[in-house]
C-alpha positions as CSV (number, residue, x, y, z in Angstrom):
1,M,-0.1,0.2,-0.2
2,S,1.6,3.4,-0.7
3,E,1.8,6.5,1.7
4,N,-1.6,7.6,0.3
5,A,-3.2,4.8,0.2
6,M,-6.1,5.1,1.7
7,P,-7.4,2.1,4.2
8,L,-10.2,-0.2,3.2
9,A,-13.6,0.6,5.4
10,P,-14.4,-2.4,7.0
11,L,-17.0,-5.0,5.6
12,A,-18.8,-4.7,9.2
13,R,-17.9,-3.8,12.6
14,L,-19.5,-2.7,16.4
15,A,-18.3,0.0,17.9
16,G,-18.9,0.0,22.3
17,V,-22.0,-2.1,21.4
18,R,-24.0,-2.8,24.4
19,R,-26.4,-5.6,25.0
20,R,-28.4,-6.4,28.3
21,R,-30.7,-9.8,28.2
22,G,-32.1,-9.8,31.2
23,A,-30.5,-10.0,34.4
24,V,-27.2,-10.4,31.9
25,Q,-24.5,-7.9,30.4
26,A,-24.1,-10.0,27.1
27,L,-22.1,-7.1,25.3
28,D,-20.6,-4.7,26.9
29,G,-18.5,-1.9,25.0
30,V,-17.6,-3.9,22.1
31,D,-15.7,-3.5,19.3
32,L,-15.2,-5.7,15.9
33,T,-14.3,-5.0,12.7
34,L,-14.1,-7.5,10.0
35,P,-11.7,-6.9,7.1
36,A,-12.1,-8.1,3.8
37,G,-9.4,-10.9,2.8
38,R,-9.1,-12.0,6.4
39,V,-10.3,-14.7,8.8
40,T,-11.4,-13.5,12.5
41,A,-12.5,-15.6,14.9
42,L,-14.2,-14.4,17.5
43,L,-13.8,-16.8,21.0
44,G,-15.2,-17.5,24.0
45,V,-16.9,-20.0,26.4
46,N,-20.3,-20.6,26.3
47,G,-22.1,-17.5,27.8
48,A,-19.7,-15.0,26.5
49,G,-21.0,-12.8,23.9
50,K,-20.2,-14.4,20.7
51,T,-23.6,-15.5,19.7
52,T,-25.5,-12.2,20.1
53,A,-22.9,-10.7,18.9
54,I,-23.4,-12.5,15.8
55,E,-26.7,-12.0,15.5
56,I,-26.9,-7.9,16.2
57,L,-23.9,-7.9,13.2
58,L,-27.1,-10.0,11.4
59,G,-29.7,-7.6,12.7
60,L,-31.4,-10.3,14.6
61,Q,-31.2,-8.6,17.6
62,P,-30.4,-4.8,18.3
63,A,-28.2,-3.1,19.8
64,D,-28.5,-1.6,23.4
65,A,-25.9,1.2,22.6
66,G,-23.3,1.7,20.4
67,E,-23.1,1.8,16.2
68,V,-23.4,-1.5,14.7
69,V,-22.6,-0.9,10.7
70,L,-23.0,-3.9,7.7
71,F,-21.2,-2.6,4.5
72,D,-22.0,1.1,5.2
73,R,-25.2,0.3,6.3
74,H,-28.0,-1.0,9.3
75,P,-28.1,-4.6,9.6
76,S,-31.7,-4.7,8.1
77,D,-31.0,-3.0,5.6
78,L,-31.5,-5.4,2.1
79,E,-28.8,-4.4,0.3
80,A,-25.7,-4.7,3.2
81,R,-27.9,-8.2,3.6
82,R,-27.8,-9.2,0.1
83,H,-23.9,-9.3,0.3
84,I,-23.1,-11.9,3.5
85,G,-23.4,-15.9,4.1
86,V,-24.3,-17.5,6.8
87,M,-23.8,-20.4,8.7
88,L,-25.3,-20.8,11.9
89,Q,-25.4,-23.9,14.0
90,Q,-28.6,-25.1,13.7
91,A,-30.4,-25.0,10.7
92,Q,-33.9,-26.1,9.6
93,L,-33.8,-26.9,5.9
94,P,-36.6,-28.9,3.8
95,E,-35.4,-32.1,4.5
96,R,-37.7,-33.8,1.2
97,L,-35.6,-31.5,-1.1
98,Q,-32.9,-33.4,-3.1
99,V,-29.6,-31.8,-2.4
100,G,-29.7,-30.2,-5.9
101,E,-32.9,-28.4,-5.4
102,L,-31.5,-26.7,-2.5
103,L,-28.8,-25.8,-4.2
104,A,-30.7,-24.9,-7.1
105,L,-33.6,-22.4,-4.9
106,T,-30.7,-20.1,-2.6
107,R,-28.6,-19.7,-6.3
108,S,-32.4,-18.5,-7.4
109,W,-32.4,-15.6,-5.1
110,Y,-29.0,-14.4,-6.5
111,P,-28.4,-12.4,-9.7
112,Q,-25.0,-13.3,-9.9
113,P,-25.0,-16.7,-7.5
114,R,-21.9,-18.6,-7.5
115,S,-21.8,-21.6,-10.1
116,L,-23.4,-25.2,-9.2
117,A,-19.7,-26.7,-9.6
118,D,-18.0,-24.1,-7.9
119,C,-20.7,-24.8,-4.8
120,V,-20.7,-28.4,-4.9
121,A,-16.0,-27.8,-5.3
122,L,-15.9,-26.2,-2.4
123,A,-18.3,-28.1,-0.4
124,G,-17.5,-31.3,-1.4
125,L,-20.5,-32.4,-2.1
126,D,-20.2,-34.9,-5.2
127,G,-22.1,-37.6,-5.7
128,L,-24.3,-35.7,-3.1
129,L,-27.1,-34.1,-5.3
130,G,-29.2,-36.2,-5.8
131,R,-29.7,-37.1,-2.4
132,R,-32.6,-36.6,-0.1
133,Y,-31.2,-33.6,2.6
134,G,-32.8,-35.4,5.6
135,R,-31.1,-38.5,4.6
136,L,-27.9,-37.3,4.5
137,S,-25.6,-37.4,7.7
138,G,-25.5,-34.3,10.4
139,G,-21.5,-34.0,8.6
140,Q,-22.8,-34.2,5.1
141,Q,-25.4,-31.8,5.9
142,R,-23.2,-29.6,7.9
143,R,-21.6,-29.8,3.8
144,V,-24.9,-28.6,2.8
145,Q,-25.1,-25.9,4.9
146,F,-21.7,-24.7,3.7
147,A,-22.6,-24.3,0.5
148,L,-25.8,-23.2,0.6
149,A,-23.9,-20.2,2.4
150,L,-21.7,-19.6,-0.7
151,C,-24.5,-19.5,-3.2
152,G,-24.5,-15.5,-3.4
153,R,-21.2,-15.1,-3.9
154,P,-20.7,-13.3,-0.6
155,K,-18.5,-10.8,0.6
156,L,-18.8,-11.5,3.9
157,L,-19.0,-15.0,5.3
158,F,-20.2,-16.1,9.3
159,L,-19.5,-19.5,9.9
160,D,-20.9,-20.1,13.7
161,E,-18.6,-23.6,13.9
162,P,-18.7,-24.8,10.9
163,T,-17.0,-28.2,11.2
164,T,-18.7,-29.2,14.0
165,G,-19.6,-32.8,13.2
166,L,-17.1,-33.4,9.9
167,D,-14.7,-35.7,10.2
168,I,-11.0,-34.9,9.3
169,G,-11.0,-35.4,5.6
170,A,-14.4,-33.5,5.4
171,R,-12.8,-30.3,7.5
172,R,-9.6,-30.3,6.0
173,Q,-12.2,-29.6,3.0
174,V,-13.7,-26.8,4.6
175,W,-10.4,-25.5,5.6
176,R,-9.1,-25.0,2.2
177,A,-12.5,-23.7,1.2
178,I,-11.7,-21.3,3.4
179,R,-7.9,-19.9,2.0
180,R,-9.6,-19.6,-1.5
181,L,-12.6,-17.8,-0.5
182,V,-10.0,-15.5,2.0
183,A,-7.9,-15.1,-1.3
184,E,-11.0,-13.8,-3.5
185,G,-11.0,-11.2,-1.2
186,V,-14.1,-12.8,1.0
187,G,-14.2,-11.7,4.8
188,I,-14.9,-14.1,7.6
189,L,-16.2,-14.3,10.8
190,L,-15.6,-18.0,12.6
191,T,-16.0,-19.4,15.7
192,T,-15.1,-22.6,16.4
193,H,-14.9,-25.4,19.6
194,Y,-11.3,-26.1,17.6
195,L,-8.8,-24.0,18.7
196,E,-6.3,-25.8,16.4
197,E,-8.5,-24.4,13.3
198,A,-8.5,-20.8,14.7
199,E,-4.5,-21.3,14.7
200,A,-4.7,-22.4,11.5
201,L,-7.1,-20.7,9.6
202,A,-7.2,-17.0,11.5
203,D,-5.5,-13.7,10.9
204,R,-6.9,-12.6,13.6
205,V,-8.6,-13.7,16.8
206,V,-10.9,-11.9,19.2
207,V,-11.1,-13.6,22.6
208,L,-14.6,-12.6,24.4
209,D,-15.1,-13.1,27.7
210,A,-18.4,-12.5,29.8
211,G,-19.0,-9.4,27.0
212,R,-16.0,-8.0,26.7
213,V,-13.2,-8.4,24.5
214,R,-10.1,-9.4,26.9
215,A,-7.7,-10.1,23.7
216,D,-7.4,-8.6,20.4
217,G,-4.8,-9.5,17.7
218,S,-3.1,-12.0,15.5
219,V,-2.8,-15.7,16.7
220,G,1.2,-14.8,18.1
221,E,-0.4,-11.7,19.6
222,V,-2.7,-13.3,21.4
223,R,-0.5,-16.1,22.7
224,A,1.8,-13.3,23.6
225,Q,-0.1,-12.2,26.4
226,V,-0.2,-14.9,28.3
227,A,3.6,-15.3,29.5
228,Q,3.3,-19.2,29.8
229,R,5.7,-22.4,28.8
230,C,4.5,-25.9,28.4
231,I,6.2,-28.5,29.9
232,R,5.5,-32.4,28.7
233,C,7.6,-34.9,30.0
234,T,7.5,-38.4,31.5
235,T,8.2,-38.6,34.7
236,G,7.1,-40.7,38.2
237,V,6.3,-37.4,39.6
238,P,2.7,-37.3,40.6
239,A,0.9,-34.4,38.8
240,A,-1.0,-33.3,41.8
241,V,2.4,-33.1,43.7
242,V,3.5,-30.7,40.6
243,A,0.3,-28.5,40.7
244,T,1.6,-27.4,44.3
245,W,4.8,-25.7,43.1
246,P,5.6,-21.9,43.2
247,G,4.8,-20.7,39.9
248,V,2.8,-24.4,38.2
249,R,-0.6,-23.1,37.1
250,T,-1.6,-26.5,36.2
251,A,-0.4,-30.2,36.0
252,Q,-2.1,-33.3,34.6
253,T,-0.8,-36.3,33.3
254,L,-2.0,-36.9,29.6
255,D,-1.1,-39.8,27.3
256,G,1.1,-41.4,30.4
257,Q,3.2,-38.2,29.9
258,L,2.8,-35.1,32.6
259,V,2.0,-32.1,31.0
260,V,3.1,-28.6,33.2
261,M,1.7,-24.9,32.6
262,A,4.3,-22.8,34.0
263,E,4.7,-18.9,34.2
264,Q,8.3,-19.1,33.8
265,A,10.3,-22.5,32.2
266,E,13.6,-23.3,34.6
267,P,12.5,-23.3,37.7
268,V,10.4,-26.0,37.6
269,L,12.5,-27.4,35.2
270,R,15.3,-27.9,38.1
271,R,12.8,-29.2,40.4
272,L,11.4,-31.7,37.7
273,L,14.8,-32.9,37.6
274,D,16.1,-32.5,41.1
275,T,13.7,-35.0,41.7
276,D,13.2,-37.2,38.7
277,P,17.0,-37.5,37.8
278,Q,15.6,-40.6,35.6
279,L,12.6,-37.8,33.6
280,G,12.6,-38.1,29.8
281,D,11.1,-36.8,26.5
282,L,11.3,-33.7,28.0
283,E,9.9,-30.9,25.7
284,V,9.2,-27.0,26.8
285,Q,7.6,-24.8,23.9
286,R,5.7,-21.9,24.1
287,A,1.8,-21.4,25.2
288,G,-0.3,-22.5,22.0
289,L,-3.9,-20.5,21.6
290,A,-5.4,-23.3,23.4
291,E,-3.5,-22.6,26.6
292,A,-3.3,-18.7,26.2
293,F,-7.4,-19.3,25.8
294,V,-7.8,-20.8,28.9
295,A,-5.3,-18.6,30.7
296,M,-7.7,-16.4,29.4
297,T,-11.1,-17.0,29.7
298,A,-10.8,-19.4,33.1
299,P,-10.3,-18.8,37.0
300,A,-6.8,-19.0,38.1
301,D,-7.4,-21.7,40.1
302,T,-9.0,-23.8,37.5
303,A,-7.1,-26.3,36.3
304,I,-7.3,-27.8,33.0
305,D,-9.1,-31.4,33.5
306,S,-8.3,-32.9,30.0
307,Q,-7.2,-31.8,26.3
308,E,-10.8,-30.9,25.3
309,D,-11.0,-28.2,28.5
310,A,-8.3,-26.7,26.6
311,R,-10.8,-26.7,23.0
312,W,-13.6,-24.9,24.7
313,T,-15.2,-21.9,22.5
314,R,-18.5,-21.8,22.8
């Protein structure tokens, strides 16, 4: 970009948005911008405010305060909505229609829809066009929903946990499609249960906690906000003992290895080696996005009980 070039306006924006639902402050002064050609991952535990933020951006519920803009218009504006694609967690589609009929119907709503062949290729629907939607597996239905979200050639795509229920192969197919869409200039807002998915796809990560933005930046920047190291080793020292040591945030046994999250690696390593000189298979790594996410959103005295806990986002 040249020095005189103006930055592109975001496709959508929340500025100081507040929203109360009953006694709960669902959003409390949230700022969020969605640029073109970028994947923004919106992460947070259950009740963090992700769904509320998405619904406000889609015009499905109002903001109590703050500014909400979708393509320089109000989200309820039809002209703005023509430029979005949406794949929510739950979809009710006519079960008796064939997949090809659903795609044809959805494509008919747009003046210049994406080609049928392109929708099929992006979502991995080969061999499914003649199948009734209601006869498909849950994973196949999710792939159809993904294809339907692409029919109108959206400039901004909302993907709410798009790969839940997909096997590894189908998940990788969706990842490839997302990368292609981003290369075409599509902006994407992604929520996901799988933090490795956010780490693989996101240009920017926004962590919501109790309706407030706790972190906002690249994956590396979010990781850097948590000064933790992950220590893995094979040892006879019980995790419950290590968990009591100074500087240790969590300690657990996973797949036969001791896994320790520590503020600083060196003191814990020295004590481990002093306690068990036969310690082996030692690895020390910077905390990943999963560990950073848990550290930001879990109470200080809450330990990770399993690998699945480190993949919480909903």
